C-alpha positions as CSV (number, residue, x, y, z in Angstrom):
1,X,119.0,110.4,105.0
2,X,118.1,107.8,102.4
3,X,117.7,105.3,105.2
4,X,115.2,107.5,107.0
5,X,113.2,107.9,103.9
6,X,113.4,104.2,103.0
7,X,112.4,103.3,106.5
8,X,109.4,105.7,106.3
9,X,108.4,104.4,103.0
10,X,108.7,100.9,104.1
11,X,106.5,101.5,107.0
12,X,103.7,102.6,104.6
13,X,102.6,99.0,104.0
14,X,102.2,98.4,107.8
15,X,100.2,101.5,108.2
16,X,98.2,100.6,105.0
17,X,97.3,97.2,106.4
18,X,96.2,98.8,109.6
19,X,94.0,101.2,107.6
20,X,92.5,98.7,105.1
21,X,94.9,99.4,102.3
22,X,96.4,96.6,100.1
23,X,97.9,93.6,102.1
24,X,98.8,91.2,99.3
25,X,100.8,91.5,96.0
26,X,97.6,90.8,94.1
27,X,96.0,93.8,95.7
28,X,99.0,96.0,95.0
29,X,99.0,94.8,91.4
30,X,95.3,95.7,91.1
31,X,95.9,99.2,92.4
32,X,99.2,99.9,90.6
33,X,97.8,98.4,87.2
34,X,96.1,101.7,86.1
35,X,95.6,100.3,82.4
36,X,94.2,97.1,83.6
37,X,96.4,94.8,81.5
38,X,97.1,92.5,84.4
39,X,100.8,93.8,84.9
40,X,102.7,96.8,86.3
41,X,104.8,98.9,84.0
42,X,107.7,101.0,85.3
43,X,105.7,104.1,84.9
44,X,102.7,102.6,87.0
45,X,105.1,101.4,89.7
46,X,106.8,104.8,90.0
47,X,103.5,106.7,89.9
48,X,102.0,104.6,92.5
49,X,104.9,104.7,95.0
50,X,105.5,108.4,94.4
51,X,102.2,109.1,96.1
52,X,103.8,108.5,99.5
53,X,106.6,111.0,98.8
54,X,103.9,113.5,97.7
55,X,101.9,113.0,100.9
56,X,105.0,113.7,102.8
57,X,105.9,116.8,100.9
58,X,103.9,119.1,102.8
59,X,104.7,122.3,101.0
60,X,104.5,120.7,97.5
61,X,107.9,121.8,96.3
62,X,109.1,118.5,95.1
63,X,111.7,118.2,97.9
64,X,111.3,116.5,101.2
65,X,113.1,118.7,103.7
66,X,114.2,117.6,107.0
67,X,111.1,118.9,108.7
68,X,109.0,116.8,106.4
69,X,110.8,113.6,107.2
70,X,110.0,111.3,110.1
71,X,111.9,112.5,113.1
72,X,112.4,115.9,111.4
73,X,116.0,115.4,110.4
74,X,118.0,114.2,107.5
75,X,119.2,115.5,104.1
76,X,116.7,116.8,101.6
77,X,115.6,114.4,98.9
78,X,114.1,115.4,95.6
79,X,111.1,113.8,93.9
80,X,113.3,113.1,90.8
81,X,115.9,111.2,93.1
82,X,113.2,109.3,94.8
83,X,111.7,108.3,91.4
84,X,115.2,107.3,90.1
85,X,115.6,105.0,93.2
86,X,112.1,103.5,92.3
87,X,113.2,102.8,88.7
88,X,116.3,101.1,90.0
89,X,114.0,99.0,92.2
90,X,111.6,98.2,89.7
91,X,114.4,96.7,87.4
92,X,115.6,94.6,90.3
93,X,112.2,93.2,90.8
94,X,111.6,92.5,87.1
95,X,113.4,89.2,87.3
96,X,112.1,87.9,83.8
97,X,113.3,91.3,82.3
98,X,110.0,91.7,80.3
99,X,109.6,95.4,81.4
100,X,106.6,94.6,83.6
101,X,105.9,93.2,87.2
102,X,103.3,90.6,87.9
103,X,102.2,89.6,91.3
104,X,104.9,87.1,91.7
105,X,107.5,89.6,91.1
106,X,105.9,92.2,93.3
107,X,105.9,89.5,96.1
108,X,109.6,88.6,95.7
109,X,112.1,90.3,98.1
110,X,114.4,92.7,96.3
111,X,117.5,91.1,94.6
């Protein structure tokens, strides 16, 4: 189930590029950096990347049910679980351990 969700969320950048959404780490940085300080905090990262979950959550209950997932099957996943996974990913990307991501860290493949 997590693989299905991960694949769906990983496909978002491809769809985004086709629809005029961010294509570069600098563009993602600009969109994620809601306070304009030139870096992305953990909360900004989680908030931005939770938007895809919320779009998929058709009934708005905070749970992606099988029928809301690509292919219509898999185990349900909660928004909280998804956000916990995003937080873990953030800390893997934060290579200098300063609590923020810059464009270079956003561009790096996950550790």
